[in-house]
C-alpha positions in Angstrom: 0.0 0.0 0.0 1.4 3.4 -0.9 1.8 5.7 2.0 1.2 9.1 0.6 3.7 11.6 1.7 2.6 15.1 1.3 4.9 14.8 3.7 6.4 14.8 4.0 3.9 14.3 5.7 5.6 16.9 7.9 3.5 18.0 11.0 1.5 20.5 12.6 1.0 24.0 13.4 -1.2 23.6 16.5 -4.0 25.3 18.2 -5.4 24.3 21.6 -9.1 23.5 21.6 -11.3 23.8 24.7 -9.8 25.4 27.8 -6.3 26.5 27.3 -3.3 24.8 29.0 -1.0 27.4 30.4 2.7 27.2 31.0 4.7 29.4 33.4 6.9 31.7 31.4 7.9 34.3 33.9 8.2 34.7 37.7 4.9 34.9 39.4 2.9 33.4 36.5 0.5 30.5 37.0 2.1 27.1 37.7 2.5 24.8 34.7 -0.4 22.5 34.1 0.8 19.0 33.4 -1.9 16.6 32.1 -1.7 13.1 33.6 -3.5 11.1 31.0 -2.5 12.0 27.4 -4.0 10.2 24.5 -2.7 10.4 20.9 -4.9 9.8 17.9 -2.3 10.1 15.2 1.2 8.6 14.3 2.7 12.1 14.1 1.2 13.2 17.4 2.7 10.0 18.9 6.2 11.1 18.0 5.9 14.6 19.5 4.3 13.3 22.7 7.1 10.7 23.1 9.8 13.3 22.6 8.3 15.9 25.0 6.1 14.3 27.7 7.0 12.2 30.7 6.5 8.5 30.2 4.0 8.3 33.0 1.9 11.1 31.4 1.1 9.0 28.3 -2.1 7.0 28.6 -2.4 5.8 25.0 -0.7 5.9 21.6 -1.7 4.6 18.2 -0.9 1.1 17.1 1.7 2.5 14.7 3.7 4.0 17.5 5.9 1.0 17.9 6.3 0.3 14.2 10.0 0.9 13.5 9.3 1.5 9.8 6.8 4.2 10.5 7.8 6.0 13.7 11.0 7.7 14.5 10.2 7.3 18.2 9.3 3.6 18.1 11.9 2.6 20.7 10.5 5.0 23.3 6.9 3.7 22.6 7.6 0.1 23.6 5.7 -0.9 26.7 3.2 2.0 26.6 -0.5 1.4 26.0 -1.6 1.2 22.4 -5.1 2.1 21.3 -7.3 1.1 18.4 -8.8 4.6 18.2 -12.1 3.3 19.7 -14.4 5.5 21.6 -14.7 2.9 24.4 -11.0 2.9 25.1 -10.8 6.7 25.2 -13.9 6.8 27.5 -12.3 4.3 29.9 -9.1 6.4 30.1 -10.9 9.6 30.6 -8.0 11.6 29.2 -7.2 15.1 30.3 -5.5 15.9 26.9 -6.2 14.4 23.5 -3.9 15.1 20.6 -4.6 14.4 16.9 -4.7 15.8 13.4 -7.2 17.2 14.3 -8.2 15.6 17.5 -11.9 16.7 17.2 -12.0 15.2 13.7 -11.4 11.7 14.9 -14.2 9.1 14.4 -13.6 8.0 17.9 -14.0 11.5 19.3 -17.1 12.0 17.1 -18.7 9.0 18.9 -18.1 10.7 22.3 -20.6 13.5 21.8 -21.4 15.1 25.1 -17.9 14.3 26.6 -15.6 17.3 26.7 -11.9 16.8 26.7 -9.0 19.2 26.3 -7.8 18.8 22.7 -4.7 19.8 20.8 -5.5 19.9 17.0 -2.4 19.4 14.8 -2.2 20.3 11.2 0.4 19.0 8.7 3.4 21.2 8.6 5.1 21.6 5.2 8.1 23.7 6.5 10.6 23.3 9.2 9.2 26.4 10.9 5.9 24.5 11.0 7.6 21.6 12.8 9.1 24.0 15.3 5.7 25.6 15.9 4.2 22.1 16.5 7.0 21.2 19.0 6.4 24.4 20.9 2.6 24.0 21.1 2.9 20.3 22.1 5.5 21.0 24.7 3.3 23.7 26.2 0.3 21.4 26.1 2.0 18.5 27.9 3.4 20.9 30.5 7.1 21.0 29.5 7.6 24.1 27.4 11.3 24.2 28.3 11.8 20.8 26.6 10.4 22.2 23.4 13.0 25.0 23.3 15.8 22.6 24.2 14.8 20.3 21.4 14.5 23.1 18.8 17.9 24.5 19.8 19.4 21.1 19.4 17.8 20.6 16.0 19.0 24.0 14.8 22.5 23.3 15.9 22.6 19.9 14.2 21.1 21.2 11.0 23.7 24.1 10.9 26.5 21.5 10.9 25.2 19.6 7.9 25.7 22.3 5.3 24.6 22.0 1.6 26.6 19.2 0.1 24.1 18.8 -2.8 25.5 21.8 -4.5 22.5 22.2 -6.8 22.4 18.6 -8.1 18.9 17.3 -9.0 17.2 14.5 -7.0 13.8 12.8 -7.2 12.1 11.3 -4.1 10.8 8.2 -5.8 8.3 5.9 -4.1 6.5 2.6 -4.7 4.6 2.4 -8.0 6.3 5.4 -9.4 5.0 8.2 -7.2 7.3 11.2 -6.7 7.0 13.7 -3.9 6.8 17.3 -5.2 6.9 20.9 -4.2 5.3 22.4 -1.2 6.1 19.5 1.0 8.5 18.9 3.9 10.4 16.5 1.7 10.9 19.3 -0.8 12.2 21.6 1.9 14.5 18.8 3.3 16.0 18.4 -0.1 16.6 22.1 -0.5 18.1 22.3 2.9 20.9 19.9 1.9 21.5 21.7 -1.4 19.5 19.5 -3.7 17.0 20.6 -6.4 13.8 18.6 -6.4 13.2 17.1 -9.9 9.5 17.8 -9.4 10.3 21.5 -9.6 12.0 21.1 -13.0 9.1 19.0 -14.2 6.5 21.3 -12.8 4.9 18.5 -10.8 2.4 18.9 -7.9 2.9 17.7 -4.3 2.4 14.1 -5.4 2.6 12.9 -8.9 3.0 9.6 -10.7 6.2 9.6 -12.9 6.8 6.7 -15.3 10.1 4.9 -15.7 10.4 6.5 -19.1 9.9 10.0 -17.7 12.4 9.4 -14.9 15.1 8.0 -17.2 14.6 10.9 -19.6 14.8 13.4 -16.8 18.2 12.0 -15.7 18.3 13.1 -12.1 21.6 13.0 -10.3 20.1 11.0 -7.4 17.1 8.9 -6.6 16.0 9.3 -2.9 14.1 6.1 -1.9 12.7 4.7 1.3 15.0 2.1 3.0 12.2 -0.4 2.9 12.3 -0.5 -0.9 16.0 -1.3 -1.0 15.0 -4.9 -1.8 12.1 -6.2 -3.9 9.1 -7.2 -1.8 6.1 -6.6 -4.1 5.2 -5.1 -7.5 5.3 -1.6 -6.0 9.0 -2.0 -5.1 9.9 -4.0 -8.1 9.7 -1.1 -10.5 12.2 0.8 -8.4 14.7 -1.9 -9.3 14.1 -1.8 -13.0 17.4 -2.0 -15.0 16.6 1.3 -16.6 17.2 3.0 -13.2 20.4 1.1 -12.4 22.7 4.0 -13.5 21.1 6.6 -11.2 22.9 6.8 -7.7 20.5 6.1 -4.8 20.1 7.7 -1.4 18.2 5.5 1.0 16.4 7.0 4.0 14.0 5.3 6.5 10.4 6.3 5.9 10.1 6.6 9.7 12.3 9.7 9.5 10.3 11.5 6.8 6.7 10.4 7.3 6.0 13.1 9.9 7.4 16.6 10.7 9.1 15.6 13.9 12.6 15.6 15.4 13.6 12.8 13.0 13.8 15.5 10.3 17.3 16.1 11.4 18.2 12.4 11.1 16.9 12.4 7.6 18.9 15.5 6.7 22.1 13.9 8.1 21.6 10.6 6.3 20.9 12.3 2.9 24.0 14.6 3.3 26.3 11.8 4.3 25.3 9.7 1.3 25.8 12.7 -1.1 29.2 13.3 0.3 30.2 9.6 0.0 29.3 9.8 -3.7 
């Protein structure tokens, strides 16, 4: 199944729904409110919560939270409660914070009419600034605003060290069944950040477009960026990525878990891409 990455699926500028959760930012301000039963309704929300909340604050994550191929925080999620996004499970937990994309748009939450929960609605972020905004909003919501600032400072420091080794070379983020990630996505910004030009820009393609083998060979990109899971043939979707016609195009392999959401793993993806460019 193709996992569509308008992504990069990239993550969320956030806005708190319901009563606001306040963090202390100055002497004499109200004490930090730290929810004790946080529930996540989305894979991307999982990753932010795991990076910013205390373990004992987390009452439920999605079933994808421990999937190493999908989540950049899978190791931290092990041993925590996993939910099937059912209204009954949420009702039993009685969470004091629900986070989703958006939380109030979830089918499970829709089934809980009459029950009012604090909610943090997350939108997909297609820029790094959007990722930072999501980190700040989530950190404040879980009661640890300082952790958000520390995380952002570390990300900025690590990204500054990477540089732009791509030096204007052209790359295509090529997925199963010939789908290519285009402009206006977090993947597009990630490529530009390491000095690459997205082939989708040159071909005037939208955020997600199907590009045939013939088109790709004719375009002659300097690199193909592919998901690590497609490094070997497992089905028809991955088989086309190993067609002999593409054999002459150097490949950069990155775990999907690092690009599927706008989360701290953005830095890991940037490092991996830059390292492989430099080796070649």
